[in-house]
OpenMM code with the backbone's topology and positions (N, CA, C; nanometers):
from openmm import Vec3, app, unit

residues = "MET ILE ASP ASP GLU PHE ASP ILE SER ILE LEU LYS GLN LEU GLY ASN ASN HIS GLN ASP GLU LEU LEU SER LYS LEU ARG LYS LYS LYS LEU GLU LEU ASP ASN ALA HIS GLU MET ALA GLN ILE GLU SER GLN HIS GLY LEU GLU TYR LEU PHE ASP GLU ILE ASP ASN LEU GLU".split()
positions = [
    Vec3(6.6799, 8.1736, 5.7558),
    Vec3(6.6800, 8.2946, 5.8372),
    Vec3(6.6242, 8.4102, 5.7548),
    Vec3(6.5386, 8.4865, 5.8162),
    Vec3(6.4796, 8.6029, 5.7507),
    Vec3(6.5799, 8.7172, 5.7566),
    Vec3(6.5841, 8.7989, 5.6528),
    Vec3(6.6800, 8.9098, 5.6466),
    Vec3(6.6666, 9.0057, 5.7639),
    Vec3(6.5450, 9.0229, 5.8150),
    Vec3(6.5221, 9.1180, 5.9236),
    Vec3(6.5708, 9.0657, 6.0583),
    Vec3(6.5989, 8.9364, 6.0687),
    Vec3(6.6438, 8.8786, 6.1951),
    Vec3(6.7945, 8.8955, 6.2088),
    Vec3(6.8380, 8.8977, 6.3314),
    Vec3(6.9809, 8.9129, 6.3587),
    Vec3(7.0338, 8.7803, 6.4100),
    Vec3(7.1405, 8.7306, 6.3517),
    Vec3(7.1990, 8.6025, 6.3920),
    Vec3(7.2970, 8.6257, 6.5064),
    Vec3(7.2512, 8.5961, 6.6271),
    Vec3(7.3337, 8.6213, 6.7463),
    Vec3(7.4519, 8.5254, 6.7554),
    Vec3(7.4474, 8.4163, 6.6815),
    Vec3(7.5593, 8.3215, 6.6866),
    Vec3(7.6891, 8.3865, 6.6394),
    Vec3(7.6795, 8.4848, 6.5527),
    Vec3(7.7992, 8.5572, 6.5077),
    Vec3(7.8632, 8.6292, 6.6261),
    Vec3(7.7812, 8.6920, 6.7095),
    Vec3(7.8345, 8.7601, 6.8276),
    Vec3(7.8963, 8.6608, 6.9244),
    Vec3(7.8343, 8.5453, 6.9390),
    Vec3(7.8891, 8.4435, 7.0292),
    Vec3(8.0265, 8.3992, 6.9817),
    Vec3(8.0417, 8.3798, 6.8522),
    Vec3(8.1715, 8.3399, 6.7973),
    Vec3(8.2753, 8.4493, 6.8201),
    Vec3(8.2379, 8.5735, 6.7969),
    Vec3(8.3302, 8.6849, 6.8200),
    Vec3(8.3689, 8.6928, 6.9670),
    Vec3(8.2699, 8.6754, 7.0535),
    Vec3(8.2958, 8.6786, 7.1971),
    Vec3(8.3908, 8.5686, 7.2396),
    Vec3(8.3719, 8.4493, 7.1853),
    Vec3(8.4602, 8.3382, 7.2193),
    Vec3(8.6020, 8.3634, 7.1705),
    Vec3(8.6156, 8.4237, 7.0545),
    Vec3(8.7482, 8.4501, 6.9987),
    Vec3(8.8233, 8.5560, 7.0781),
    Vec3(8.7537, 8.6482, 7.1397),
    Vec3(8.8173, 8.7606, 7.2096),
    Vec3(8.7881, 8.7587, 7.3595),
    Vec3(8.7536, 8.6419, 7.4116),
    Vec3(8.7120, 8.6313, 7.5511),
    Vec3(8.8209, 8.6789, 7.6478),
    Vec3(8.9451, 8.6351, 7.6275),
    Vec3(9.0532, 8.6748, 7.7186),
    Vec3(9.0753, 8.8254, 7.7172),
    Vec3(9.0730, 8.8835, 7.5989),
    Vec3(9.0915, 9.0281, 7.5864),
    Vec3(8.9771, 9.1037, 7.6537),
    Vec3(8.8547, 9.0572, 7.6322),
    Vec3(8.7391, 9.1228, 7.6928),
    Vec3(8.7422, 9.1112, 7.8444),
    Vec3(8.7763, 8.9924, 7.8951),
    Vec3(8.7839, 8.9743, 8.0399),
    Vec3(8.8920, 9.0628, 8.1010),
    Vec3(9.0036, 9.0757, 8.0327),
    Vec3(9.1114, 9.1615, 8.0809),
    Vec3(9.0657, 9.3071, 8.0884),
    Vec3(8.9972, 9.3533, 7.9853),
    Vec3(8.9470, 9.4910, 7.9846),
    Vec3(8.8429, 9.5121, 8.0938),
    Vec3(8.7559, 9.4127, 8.1140),
    Vec3(8.6542, 9.4248, 8.2187),
    Vec3(8.7177, 9.4275, 8.3573),
    Vec3(8.8183, 9.3440, 8.3786),
    Vec3(8.8875, 9.3435, 8.5083),
    Vec3(8.9566, 9.4776, 8.5336),
    Vec3(9.0192, 9.5320, 8.4301),
    Vec3(9.0870, 9.6616, 8.4432),
    Vec3(8.9857, 9.7711, 8.4761),
    Vec3(8.8718, 9.7709, 8.4072),
    Vec3(8.7686, 9.8715, 8.4322),
    Vec3(8.7127, 9.8563, 8.5731),
    Vec3(8.6921, 9.7317, 8.6195),
    Vec3(8.6419, 9.7090, 8.7552),
    Vec3(8.7411, 9.7627, 8.8579),
    Vec3(8.8699, 9.7400, 8.8353),
    Vec3(8.9717, 9.7916, 8.9265),
    Vec3(8.9690, 9.9443, 8.9300),
    Vec3(8.9561, 10.0071, 8.8139),
    Vec3(8.9476, 10.1532, 8.8076),
    Vec3(8.8260, 10.2039, 8.8848),
    Vec3(8.7123, 10.1363, 8.8677),
    Vec3(8.5907, 10.1777, 8.9377),
    Vec3(8.6029, 10.1555, 9.0880),
    Vec3(8.6629, 10.0427, 9.1280),
    Vec3(8.6838, 10.0167, 9.2706),
    Vec3(8.7735, 10.1234, 9.3321),
    Vec3(8.8804, 10.1599, 9.2614),
    Vec3(8.9711, 10.2636, 9.3116),
    Vec3(8.9005, 10.3986, 9.3214),
    Vec3(8.8208, 10.4315, 9.2214),
    Vec3(8.7470, 10.5582, 9.2236),
    Vec3(8.6473, 10.5597, 9.3388),
    Vec3(8.5826, 10.4468, 9.3626),
    Vec3(8.4858, 10.4378, 9.4724),
    Vec3(8.5569, 10.4551, 9.6066),
    Vec3(8.6716, 10.3910, 9.6210),
    Vec3(8.7482, 10.4032, 9.7449),
    Vec3(8.7927, 10.5476, 9.7677),
    Vec3(8.8385, 10.6135, 9.6623),
    Vec3(8.8800, 10.7535, 9.6755),
    Vec3(8.7613, 10.8422, 9.7137),
    Vec3(8.6456, 10.8157, 9.6557),
    Vec3(8.5265, 10.8944, 9.6887),
    Vec3(8.4889, 10.8754, 9.8351),
    Vec3(8.5015, 10.7525, 9.8847),
    Vec3(8.4708, 10.7276, 10.0257),
    Vec3(8.5684, 10.8023, 10.1163),
    Vec3(8.6953, 10.8008, 10.0808),
    Vec3(8.7966, 10.8711, 10.1607),
    Vec3(8.7687, 11.0212, 10.1609),
    Vec3(8.7401, 11.0768, 10.0437),
    Vec3(8.7106, 11.2199, 10.0346),
    Vec3(8.5846, 11.2546, 10.1129),
    Vec3(8.4858, 11.1677, 10.1079),
    Vec3(8.3625, 11.1904, 10.1824),
    Vec3(8.3903, 11.1901, 10.3322),
    Vec3(8.4714, 11.0955, 10.3779),
    Vec3(8.5049, 11.0870, 10.5199),
    Vec3(8.5804, 11.2115, 10.5646),
    Vec3(8.6742, 11.2580, 10.4827),
    Vec3(8.7479, 11.3803, 10.5173),
    Vec3(8.6533, 11.5001, 10.5226),
    Vec3(8.5575, 11.5036, 10.4319),
    Vec3(8.4595, 11.6115, 10.4321),
    Vec3(8.3763, 11.6108, 10.5587),
    Vec3(8.3364, 11.4914, 10.6022),
    Vec3(8.2590, 11.4807, 10.7261),
    Vec3(8.3430, 11.5227, 10.8463),
    Vec3(8.4678, 11.4806, 10.8501),
    Vec3(8.5550, 11.5193, 10.9612),
    Vec3(8.5712, 11.6710, 10.9663),
    Vec3(8.5889, 11.7335, 10.8506),
    Vec3(8.6015, 11.8789, 10.8442),
    Vec3(8.4736, 11.9449, 10.8951),
    Vec3(8.3590, 11.8926, 10.8522),
    Vec3(8.2306, 11.9486, 10.8939),
    Vec3(8.2133, 11.9385, 11.0450),
    Vec3(8.2458, 11.8224, 11.1019),
    Vec3(8.2317, 11.8056, 11.2464),
    Vec3(8.3304, 11.8942, 11.3223),
    Vec3(8.4498, 11.9133, 11.2667),
    Vec3(8.5455, 12.0049, 11.3295),
    Vec3(8.4905, 12.1472, 11.3304),
    Vec3(8.4291, 12.1886, 11.2209),
    Vec3(8.3707, 12.3223, 11.2131),
    Vec3(8.2561, 12.3370, 11.3132),
    Vec3(8.1754, 12.2334, 11.3281),
    Vec3(8.0647, 12.2377, 11.4251),
    Vec3(8.1210, 12.2485, 11.5661),
    Vec3(8.2264, 12.1707, 11.5947),
    Vec3(8.2892, 12.1774, 11.7272),
    Vec3(8.3448, 12.3165, 11.7546),
    Vec3(8.3963, 12.3829, 11.6524),
    Vec3(8.4524, 12.5168, 11.6698),
    Vec3(8.3441, 12.6203, 11.6975),
    Vec3(8.2213, 12.5939, 11.6561),
    Vec3(8.1113, 12.6863, 11.6811),
    Vec3(8.0672, 12.6833, 11.8267),
    Vec3(8.0910, 12.5732, 11.8908),
    Vec3(8.0446, 12.5579, 12.0298),
    Vec3(8.1323, 12.6268, 12.1291),
] * unit.nanometer
topology = app.Topology()
chain = topology.addChain("A")
for resn in residues:
    res = topology.addResidue(resn, chain)
    for name in ("N", "CA", "C"):
        topology.addAtom(name, app.Element.getBySymbol(name[0]), res)
């Protein structure tokens, strides 16, 4: 192996050793993102309802 090359097998070994921990962290982050997305959708829907109520009040 040339000094300038990077041996990716080291990363694979590290990944295998910490796979459960990494998967747990990824699942937790996905849940956080899903919850944030759901909250954004709810807030957006409330904003639209408010906007349509204001338009109805103008008529």
